[in-house]
FIMARVO-542760 format. One line per field, with one value per residue (C-alpha): x, y, z; residue number from 1; chain. Coordinates in nm, 2 decimals, padded with zeros to 4 digits. Example, Ala and Ser with C-alpha at 12.3 -4.5 7.8 and 13.67 -1.06 7.14 Angstrom:
% FIMARVO-542760
c1 [01.23, 01.37]
c2 [-00.45, -00.11]
c3 [00.78, 00.71]
nr [1, 2]
kette [A, A]
//
This chain:
% FIMARVO-542760
c1 [-03.34, -03.26, -03.03, -02.93, -02.72, -02.61, -02.48, -02.33, -02.51, -02.86, -03.05, -03.10, -03.33, -03.42, -03.44, -03.08, -02.92, -02.62, -02.51, -02.30, -02.59, -02.84, -02.59, -02.55, -02.92, -02.96, -02.67, -02.83, -03.12, -02.91, -02.55, -02.47, -02.78, -02.82, -02.99, -03.12, -03.29, -03.65, -03.60, -03.32, -03.04, -02.88, -02.57, -02.47, -02.22, -02.43, -02.16, -01.80, -01.77, -01.42, -01.08, -00.78, -00.42, -00.13, 00.24, 00.44, 00.63, 00.89, 00.72, 00.37, 00.09, -00.22, -00.58, -00.91, -01.25, -01.54, -01.84, -02.22, -02.36, -02.72, -02.92, -03.17, -03.31, -03.60, -03.43, -03.16, -02.80, -02.54, -02.31, -02.01, -01.76, -02.03, -02.02, -01.64, -01.67, -01.92, -01.97, -01.62, -01.55, -01.26, -01.15, -01.01, -00.86, -00.88, -00.71, -00.86, -00.58, -00.50, -00.83, -00.76, -00.92, -00.68, -00.69, -00.39, -00.46, -00.64, -00.68, -00.73, -01.08, -01.22, -01.43, -01.73, -01.74, -02.09, -02.37, -02.51, -02.84, -02.99, -03.28, -03.33, -03.07, -03.15, -03.53, -03.74, -03.50, -03.64, -03.35, -03.27, -02.99, -02.70, -02.81, -03.19, -03.38, -03.37, -03.10, -02.78, -02.45, -02.17, -01.80, -01.54, -01.24, -01.02, -01.23, -01.21, -00.84, -00.79, -00.53, -00.65, -00.98, -00.83, -00.79, -00.65, -00.88, -00.75, -00.92, -01.27, -01.50, -01.70, -01.95, -02.05, -01.99, -01.75, -01.55, -01.28, -01.19, -01.02, -00.64, -00.53, -00.22, 00.09, 00.40, 00.41, 00.15, 00.03, 00.00, -00.33, -00.47, -00.55, -00.20, -00.10, 00.23, 00.28, 00.38, 00.04, -00.13, 00.05, -00.07, -00.16, -00.52, -00.62, -00.95, -00.95, -01.22, -01.25, -01.46, -01.59, -01.68, -01.87, -01.89, -02.16, -02.18, -02.56, -02.60, -02.43, -02.62, -02.94, -02.86, -02.80, -02.42, -02.45, -02.49, -02.21, -01.97, -02.01, -01.78, -01.72, -01.49, -01.21, -00.98, -00.61, -00.40, -00.07, 00.13, -00.07, -00.07, -00.44, -00.77, -01.12, -01.45, -01.63, -01.95, -02.22, -02.18, -02.28, -02.42, -02.46, -02.25, -01.89, -01.61, -01.56, -01.88, -01.68, -01.49, -01.81, -01.95, -01.65, -01.61, -01.92, -01.72, -01.67, -01.89, -01.97, -02.13, -02.19, -02.03, -02.17, -02.01, -02.30, -02.40, -02.13, -02.01, -02.00, -01.73, -01.79, -01.60, -01.54, -01.40, -01.29, -01.16, -00.98, -00.87, -00.50, -00.53, -00.26, -00.46, -00.44, -00.68, -00.61, -00.81, -00.85, -01.02, -01.08, -01.23, -01.35, -01.42, -01.71, -01.75, -01.63, -01.43, -01.32, -01.14, -00.99, -00.69, -00.66, -00.81, -00.81, -00.91, -00.95, -00.74, -00.85, -00.59, -00.39, -00.43, -00.11, -00.09, 00.16, 00.20, 00.02, 00.02, -00.12, -00.19, -00.29, -00.29, -00.04, -00.14, 00.06, 00.11, 00.18, -00.12, -00.02, -00.08, 00.20, 00.22, 00.41, 00.25, 00.05, 00.22, 00.13, 00.11, 00.05, -00.03, -00.16, -00.52, -00.54, -00.38, -00.39, -00.29, -00.24, -00.17, 00.20, 00.10, -00.22, -00.42, -00.28, 00.08, 00.04, -00.29, -00.14, -00.05, -00.16, -00.53, -00.81, -00.97, -01.28, -01.28, -01.00, -00.98, -00.71, -00.64, -00.55, -00.46, -00.30, -00.30, -00.43, -00.44, -00.81, -01.12, -01.35, -01.65, -01.88, -01.71, -01.64, -01.35, -01.28, -01.22, -01.05, -01.13, -00.85, -00.99, -01.10, -01.46, -01.71, -01.72, -01.35, -01.41, -01.69, -01.74, -01.79, -01.95, -01.70, -01.57, -01.27, -01.06, -01.25, -01.13, -00.83, -00.89, -00.63, -00.75, -01.05, -01.24, -01.22, -01.56, -01.70, -01.59, -01.37, -01.14, -00.80, -00.95, -01.16, -01.47, -01.83, -01.93, -01.72, -01.89, -02.23, -02.12, -02.01, -02.33, -02.54, -02.32, -02.32, -02.70, -02.73, -02.48, -02.27, -01.92, -01.78, -01.85, -01.73, -01.39, -01.30, -01.31, -01.52, -01.58, -01.93, -02.09, -02.15, -02.09, -01.91, -01.57, -01.64, -01.74, -01.41, -01.21, -01.37, -01.31, -00.94, -00.90, -01.08, -00.87, -00.55, -00.63, -00.49, -00.11]
c2 [00.42, 00.77, 00.95, 01.31, 01.55, 01.85, 02.16, 02.44, 02.32, 02.31, 01.99, 01.96, 01.66, 01.36, 01.54, 01.57, 01.68, 01.55, 01.19, 01.15, 01.24, 01.03, 00.74, 00.79, 00.80, 00.47, 00.32, 00.42, 00.19, -00.09, -00.13, 00.09, 00.00, 00.28, 00.10, 00.27, 00.16, 00.24, 00.48, 00.64, 00.89, 00.90, 01.12, 01.22, 01.47, 01.69, 01.92, 02.02, 02.39, 02.50, 02.33, 02.45, 02.36, 02.30, 02.25, 02.14, 01.93, 01.72, 01.57, 01.60, 01.85, 01.83, 01.94, 01.96, 02.05, 02.21, 02.00, 02.05, 01.77, 01.65, 01.43, 01.28, 01.04, 01.08, 01.08, 01.30, 01.22, 01.21, 01.50, 01.63, 01.58, 01.42, 01.12, 01.10, 01.33, 01.13, 01.14, 01.11, 01.24, 01.10, 01.26, 01.08, 01.19, 01.00, 01.05, 00.92, 00.90, 00.66, 00.48, 00.39, 00.54, 00.53, 00.66, 00.88, 01.04, 01.01, 01.19, 01.10, 01.12, 01.46, 01.43, 01.66, 01.90, 02.05, 02.12, 02.46, 02.33, 02.49, 02.42, 02.45, 02.23, 01.90, 01.95, 02.09, 02.11, 01.97, 02.09, 01.85, 01.70, 01.67, 01.72, 01.69, 01.53, 01.74, 01.97, 02.09, 02.16, 02.35, 02.32, 02.54, 02.39, 02.56, 02.41, 02.06, 02.10, 02.16, 01.90, 01.88, 01.73, 01.46, 01.10, 00.79, 00.58, 00.25, 00.29, 00.32, 00.03, 00.16, -00.13, -00.10, 00.27, 00.23, 00.55, 00.61, 00.94, 01.21, 01.19, 01.49, 01.49, 01.71, 01.77, 01.93, 02.14, 01.83, 01.59, 01.41, 01.60, 01.46, 01.40, 01.33, 01.32, 01.64, 01.44, 01.27, 01.61, 01.70, 01.43, 01.60, 01.54, 01.37, 01.42, 01.45, 01.37, 01.44, 01.21, 01.23, 00.91, 00.94, 00.70, 00.77, 00.61, 00.58, 00.60, 00.26, 00.06, 00.20, 00.03, 00.36, 00.33, 00.23, 00.58, 00.75, 00.82, 01.12, 01.28, 01.58, 01.65, 01.90, 02.11, 02.10, 02.40, 02.57, 02.24, 02.08, 02.38, 02.44, 02.26, 02.38, 02.19, 02.19, 02.05, 01.88, 01.70, 01.34, 01.29, 00.93, 00.80, 00.69, 00.82, 00.48, 00.57, 00.85, 00.58, 00.46, 00.81, 00.89, 00.56, 00.36, 00.04, 00.02, -00.23, -00.17, -00.40, -00.42, -00.70, -00.74, -00.95, -01.15, -00.99, -00.73, -00.44, -00.36, -00.35, -00.20, -00.35, -00.21, -00.37, -00.26, -00.48, -00.33, -00.50, -00.43, -00.50, -00.77, -01.07, -00.97, -00.79, -00.55, -00.64, -00.36, -00.40, -00.16, -00.26, 00.01, -00.09, 00.13, 00.01, -00.35, -00.39, -00.74, -00.57, -00.72, -00.95, -01.09, -01.06, -01.34, -01.38, -01.73, -01.81, -02.09, -02.34, -02.22, -01.84, -01.65, -01.36, -01.07, -00.73, -00.79, -00.47, -00.32, 00.02, 00.12, 00.44, 00.50, 00.56, 00.84, 01.07, 00.77, 00.56, 00.21, 00.02, -00.11, 00.03, -00.26, -00.34, -00.66, -00.96, -01.08, -01.45, -01.56, -01.94, -02.17, -02.12, -01.78, -01.43, -01.35, -01.04, -01.08, -00.87, -00.92, -01.10, -01.25, -01.10, -01.38, -01.29, -00.91, -00.73, -00.41, -00.56, -00.38, -00.46, -00.30, -00.12, 00.10, 00.41, 00.29, 00.16, -00.07, -00.14, -00.47, -00.53, -00.76, -00.85, -01.19, -01.38, -01.44, -01.22, -01.16, -01.36, -01.33, -01.49, -01.44, -01.29, -01.39, -01.13, -01.29, -01.12, -01.01, -01.04, -01.39, -01.49, -01.67, -01.66, -01.63, -01.48, -01.35, -01.40, -01.09, -01.12, -00.96, -01.01, -01.26, -01.41, -01.67, -02.00, -01.97, -02.01, -02.04, -01.70, -01.47, -01.71, -01.99, -01.92, -02.26, -02.59, -02.78, -02.48, -02.51, -02.61, -02.44, -02.60, -02.53, -02.48, -02.17, -02.04, -02.10, -01.94, -01.63, -01.60, -01.63, -01.37, -01.13, -01.15, -01.08, -00.80, -00.99, -00.84, -01.18, -01.10, -00.74, -00.82, -00.51, -00.13, 00.07, -00.13, -00.10, -00.15, -00.47, -00.46, -00.64, -00.55, -00.79, -01.06, -01.00, -01.02, -01.35, -01.50, -01.39, -01.54, -01.86, -01.89, -01.85, -02.17, -02.28, -02.32]
c3 [-04.89, -04.99, -05.23, -05.20, -05.41, -05.21, -05.39, -05.18, -04.87, -05.02, -05.10, -05.47, -05.42, -05.63, -05.96, -06.08, -06.41, -06.59, -06.67, -06.35, -06.12, -06.31, -06.30, -05.92, -05.87, -06.05, -05.85, -05.52, -05.61, -05.76, -05.64, -05.34, -05.15, -04.90, -04.62, -04.30, -03.99, -03.96, -03.67, -03.47, -03.52, -03.86, -03.93, -04.28, -04.43, -04.65, -04.79, -04.80, -04.91, -04.80, -04.77, -04.57, -04.67, -04.42, -04.48, -04.67, -04.43, -04.62, -04.93, -04.79, -04.76, -04.54, -04.59, -04.40, -04.52, -04.34, -04.27, -04.30, -04.09, -04.08, -03.86, -04.11, -03.85, -03.62, -03.29, -03.13, -03.24, -02.97, -03.05, -02.86, -02.58, -02.35, -02.58, -02.63, -02.93, -03.12, -03.41, -03.56, -03.91, -04.11, -04.44, -04.74, -05.07, -05.40, -05.75, -06.07, -06.33, -06.62, -06.57, -06.20, -05.89, -05.60, -05.24, -05.19, -04.85, -04.52, -04.19, -03.83, -03.70, -03.60, -03.28, -03.24, -02.95, -02.97, -03.20, -03.31, -03.44, -03.75, -03.98, -04.35, -04.52, -04.34, -04.30, -04.02, -03.72, -03.40, -03.17, -02.89, -02.69, -02.92, -03.28, -03.32, -03.60, -03.92, -03.78, -03.93, -03.76, -03.94, -03.85, -04.03, -04.19, -03.93, -03.65, -03.80, -03.83, -03.46, -03.37, -03.01, -03.13, -03.35, -03.26, -03.44, -03.65, -03.51, -03.17, -03.33, -03.42, -03.71, -03.71, -03.34, -03.31, -03.02, -02.99, -02.73, -02.57, -02.77, -02.77, -02.98, -03.18, -03.16, -03.37, -03.72, -03.90, -04.09, -03.80, -03.79, -04.08, -04.43, -04.56, -04.92, -05.11, -05.31, -05.61, -05.61, -05.63, -05.95, -06.19, -06.52, -06.62, -06.30, -06.12, -05.74, -05.48, -05.11, -04.90, -04.54, -04.35, -04.02, -03.73, -03.47, -03.13, -03.16, -03.54, -03.59, -03.33, -03.48, -03.81, -03.99, -04.07, -04.43, -04.56, -04.36, -04.65, -04.88, -05.14, -05.36, -05.64, -05.57, -05.79, -05.70, -05.79, -05.71, -05.76, -05.49, -05.25, -05.25, -05.30, -05.37, -05.40, -05.73, -05.87, -05.66, -05.33, -05.34, -04.99, -04.86, -05.15, -05.10, -05.33, -05.50, -05.69, -05.87, -06.06, -06.23, -06.27, -06.48, -06.65, -06.75, -06.79, -06.42, -06.22, -05.85, -05.60, -05.22, -05.03, -04.68, -04.40, -04.25, -03.92, -03.95, -04.18, -04.55, -04.82, -05.16, -05.46, -05.81, -06.12, -06.47, -06.75, -07.05, -07.38, -07.42, -07.79, -07.79, -07.68, -07.31, -07.08, -06.79, -06.47, -06.22, -05.89, -05.59, -05.25, -05.01, -04.64, -04.53, -04.18, -04.12, -03.80, -03.91, -04.20, -04.51, -04.49, -04.84, -05.19, -05.44, -05.81, -05.97, -06.28, -06.51, -06.64, -06.93, -06.86, -06.80, -06.56, -06.57, -06.42, -06.09, -05.87, -05.55, -05.40, -05.05, -04.85, -04.56, -04.20, -04.04, -03.73, -03.50, -03.59, -03.47, -03.80, -04.02, -04.38, -04.54, -04.87, -04.92, -05.07, -05.42, -05.50, -05.86, -05.86, -06.13, -06.02, -05.86, -05.80, -05.43, -05.23, -04.86, -04.55, -04.46, -04.14, -04.01, -03.72, -03.49, -03.59, -03.56, -03.48, -03.63, -03.96, -04.28, -04.33, -04.52, -04.23, -04.22, -04.43, -04.66, -05.02, -05.17, -05.54, -05.71, -06.07, -06.33, -06.70, -06.81, -07.14, -07.13, -07.18, -06.88, -06.77, -06.47, -06.16, -05.80, -05.60, -05.25, -04.98, -04.67, -04.34, -04.12, -03.77, -03.66, -03.68, -03.90, -04.19, -04.26, -04.60, -04.83, -05.20, -05.43, -05.77, -06.01, -06.36, -06.37, -06.64, -06.85, -06.98, -07.20, -07.58, -07.85, -08.00, -08.02, -08.23, -07.97, -07.82, -07.74, -07.58, -07.64, -07.59, -07.76, -08.10, -08.36, -08.52, -08.61, -08.24, -08.24, -08.55, -08.39, -08.07, -08.26, -08.45, -08.13, -07.95, -08.25, -08.28, -07.90, -07.92, -07.66, -07.60, -07.69, -08.05, -08.03, -08.18, -08.38, -08.34, -08.30, -07.98, -07.84, -08.19, -08.39, -08.77, -09.05, -08.90, -08.61, -08.86, -09.05, -08.73, -08.63, -08.97, -08.96, -08.61, -08.71, -09.02, -08.82, -08.63, -08.30, -08.24]
nr [1, 2, 3, 4, 5, 6, 7, 8, 9, 10, 11, 12, 13, 14, 15, 16, 17, 18, 19, 20, 21, 22, 23, 24, 25, 26, 27, 28, 29, 30, 31, 32, 33, 34, 35, 36, 37, 38, 39, 40, 41, 42, 43, 44, 45, 46, 47, 48, 49, 50, 51, 52, 53, 54, 55, 56, 57, 58, 59, 60, 61, 62, 63, 64, 65, 66, 67, 68, 69, 70, 71, 72, 73, 74, 75, 76, 77, 78, 79, 80, 81, 82, 83, 84, 85, 86, 87, 88, 89, 90, 91, 92, 93, 94, 95, 96, 97, 98, 99, 100, 101, 102, 103, 104, 105, 106, 107, 108, 109, 110, 111, 112, 113, 114, 115, 116, 117, 118, 119, 120, 121, 122, 123, 124, 125, 126, 127, 128, 129, 130, 131, 132, 133, 134, 135, 136, 137, 138, 139, 140, 141, 142, 143, 144, 145, 146, 147, 148, 149, 150, 151, 152, 153, 154, 155, 156, 157, 158, 159, 160, 161, 162, 163, 164, 165, 166, 167, 168, 169, 170, 171, 172, 173, 174, 175, 176, 177, 178, 179, 180, 181, 182, 183, 184, 185, 186, 187, 188, 189, 190, 191, 192, 193, 194, 195, 196, 197, 198, 199, 200, 201, 202, 203, 204, 205, 206, 207, 208, 209, 210, 211, 212, 213, 214, 215, 216, 217, 218, 219, 220, 221, 222, 223, 224, 225, 226, 227, 228, 229, 230, 231, 232, 233, 234, 235, 236, 237, 238, 239, 240, 241, 242, 243, 244, 245, 246, 247, 248, 249, 250, 251, 252, 253, 254, 255, 256, 257, 258, 259, 260, 261, 262, 263, 264, 265, 266, 267, 268, 269, 270, 271, 272, 273, 274, 275, 276, 277, 278, 279, 280, 281, 282, 283, 284, 285, 286, 287, 288, 289, 290, 291, 292, 293, 294, 295, 296, 297, 298, 299, 300, 301, 302, 303, 304, 305, 306, 307, 308, 309, 310, 311, 312, 313, 314, 315, 316, 317, 318, 319, 320, 321, 322, 323, 324, 325, 326, 327, 328, 329, 330, 331, 332, 333, 334, 335, 336, 337, 338, 339, 340, 341, 342, 343, 344, 345, 346, 347, 348, 349, 350, 351, 352, 353, 354, 355, 356, 357, 358, 359, 360, 361, 362, 363, 364, 365, 366, 367, 368, 369, 370, 371, 372, 373, 374, 375, 376, 377, 378, 379, 380, 381, 382, 383, 384, 385, 386, 387, 388, 389, 390, 391, 392, 393, 394, 395, 396, 397, 398, 399, 400, 401, 402, 403, 404, 405, 406, 407, 408, 409, 410, 411, 412, 413, 414, 415, 416, 417, 418, 419, 420, 421, 422, 423, 424, 425, 426, 427, 428, 429, 430, 431, 432, 433, 434, 435, 436, 437, 438, 439, 440, 441, 442, 443, 444, 445, 446, 447, 448, 449, 450, 451, 452, 453, 454, 455]
kette [A, A, A, A, A, A, A, A, A, A, A, A, A, A, A, A, A, A, A, A, A, A, A, A, A, A, A, A, A, A, A, A, A, A, A, A, A, A, A, A, A, A, A, A, A, A, A, A, A, A, A, A, A, A, A, A, A, A, A, A, A, A, A, A, A, A, A, A, A, A, A, A, A, A, A, A, A, A, A, A, A, A, A, A, A, A, A, A, A, A, A, A, A, A, A, A, A, A, A, A, A, A, A, A, A, A, A, A, A, A, A, A, A, A, A, A, A, A, A, A, A, A, A, A, A, A, A, A, A, A, A, A, A, A, A, A, A, A, A, A, A, A, A, A, A, A, A, A, A, A, A, A, A, A, A, A, A, A, A, A, A, A, A, A, A, A, A, A, A, A, A, A, A, A, A, A, A, A, A, A, A, A, A, A, A, A, A, A, A, A, A, A, A, A, A, A, A, A, A, A, A, A, A, A, A, A, A, A, A, A, A, A, A, A, A, A, A, A, A, A, A, A, A, A, A, A, A, A, A, A, A, A, A, A, A, A, A, A, A, A, A, A, A, A, A, A, A, A, A, A, A, A, A, A, A, A, A, A, A, A, A, A, A, A, A, A, A, A, A, A, A, A, A, A, A, A, A, A, A, A, A, A, A, A, A, A, A, A, A, A, A, A, A, A, A, A, A, A, A, A, A, A, A, A, A, A, A, A, A, A, A, A, A, A, A, A, A, A, A, A, A, A, A, A, A, A, A, A, A, A, A, A, A, A, A, A, A, A, A, A, A, A, A, A, A, A, A, A, A, A, A, A, A, A, A, A, A, A, A, A, A, A, A, A, A, A, A, A, A, A, A, A, A, A, A, A, A, A, A, A, A, A, A, A, A, A, A, A, A, A, A, A, A, A, A, A, A, A, A, A, A, A, A, A, A, A, A, A, A, A, A, A, A, A, A, A, A, A, A, A, A, A, A, A, A, A, A, A, A, A, A, A, A, A, A, A, A, A, A, A, A, A, A, A, A, A, A, A, A, A, A, A, A, A, A]
//
C-alpha cells in the first residue's frame, strides 16, 4: 500500500499539508485501499503539468494533458509499440458543482510508443526493456494528442490487461481526444478535475491495477477554451476522491467483484429542510470488465420518492457503445437504474465500463441509515451483482420525533431514543441548526415535533 502526492512532477511524499491532502492520506488507508502485488511492473501516472486545447467543433471542445509516467514496481514494464502500445492512458474530466461530482468528458486511450527512461521522480531508475523499475517517462500534451496513437476504450479489458493493436482515429480536431460540452465548462463556481487511468498489459496480470487512476484539479478559463493544472497531483488516487476532499459529508467505499475488478462508490445525503432528504450516489468503475448494468437502492414501506435522476458521460468518435440514458424505475420497495438493454440483448448497450463514473440521485421522505445498495453486473458471470454498504433511506416515521418502534406513533420510547441519541451526539438527534452541534435548540425541535403528534 502506498500513497503519493505529486506536485509539478516531484514526489512530495508521505508528509502532506492541508486538509484535503490529510483527508486523502487517511482515505488511502481506509476507503480507497491501494493494493499492489508483491512484485512485478506497476504503472502509475505521477503528474499532469500541461494541457492542450483543441476545437471547438460544434458545441464541444477537446483537451489532452501531458503525462509523467512511473514504473514503481520492481520489474520492467512493457512499454511501446512492441506490446500493442501498452500501457494505454485514458483521460477523464469531472465537474464539482451544486454539491455533485459528475464526469463530463472522456478520451480514447493513448497507446505508448516508446520510453525515454529517466531517474529522479520515480526513484532510482534501473533502465531496462520498456520502462525499468524506478524509471520515469514523459510525454508532452502534443504527443499524447497524436490521433494516430489513439484507440477506442471498448477493445480493452482493463481487468486482464488485454490490449488490441492501435487503430488511430481520423476526422475533426477533437476526434478521440478528451471531449466535453462547452456549456459544461462554463458553470459558475464549479471545480474541475482531470484524471488519467492506465491499463497495462503486464501491470494488470501482476495484480497492480488497483492504483492506476490519478487526478489533478484544473482551472478552466476563456469560457472553456483553455485549461491549466493547479494544486497537487493525487497520484494513485481516482478523481471520485475529490468529492470527499471538498465535502466532508461524502462517504466513499471500495466495491470489489470477487475474482475480478473494482468499483468505487460514493454517497452524500442532505437534509432538504422540508421533511425530505436528497440522496446522491456516484459509482466509478476502475477496472471491472464485467461492468455495471444496474444500480438499486432499497426503499422501506411508507417512504415516498421523488425527483430521481441520472447522469453518465457520452462515448464519442465512433466508439461502438450506445449512449442512451439508463432507465429509472421507482417501485414500492426500491429505486433502480438500469442499462437500456441487457448484455444478451445488446453487448454494446450503455453500461458502466472501466474508467467511467455514473451518478444516481433522488429525494426521499425518510432520514438515512446504514444500508446496502445493489450493483448489478452487465456481463454474464457469477455473482450477478455485488452489495455496496452505503447510506439508504430509513424506516419512515410520522415526523422527526418518531425515532423508535413502533413507527407511526409517538410514545415514551421515542423520548428515550432521543435522549440516547442526544447523549451520544448521534445525527438522529441533530434536529435544528446549527447542524453538527448538539444543544438546547435540538431539544426544542424534538419537543415541537413530539407535540405535533402523528397524522
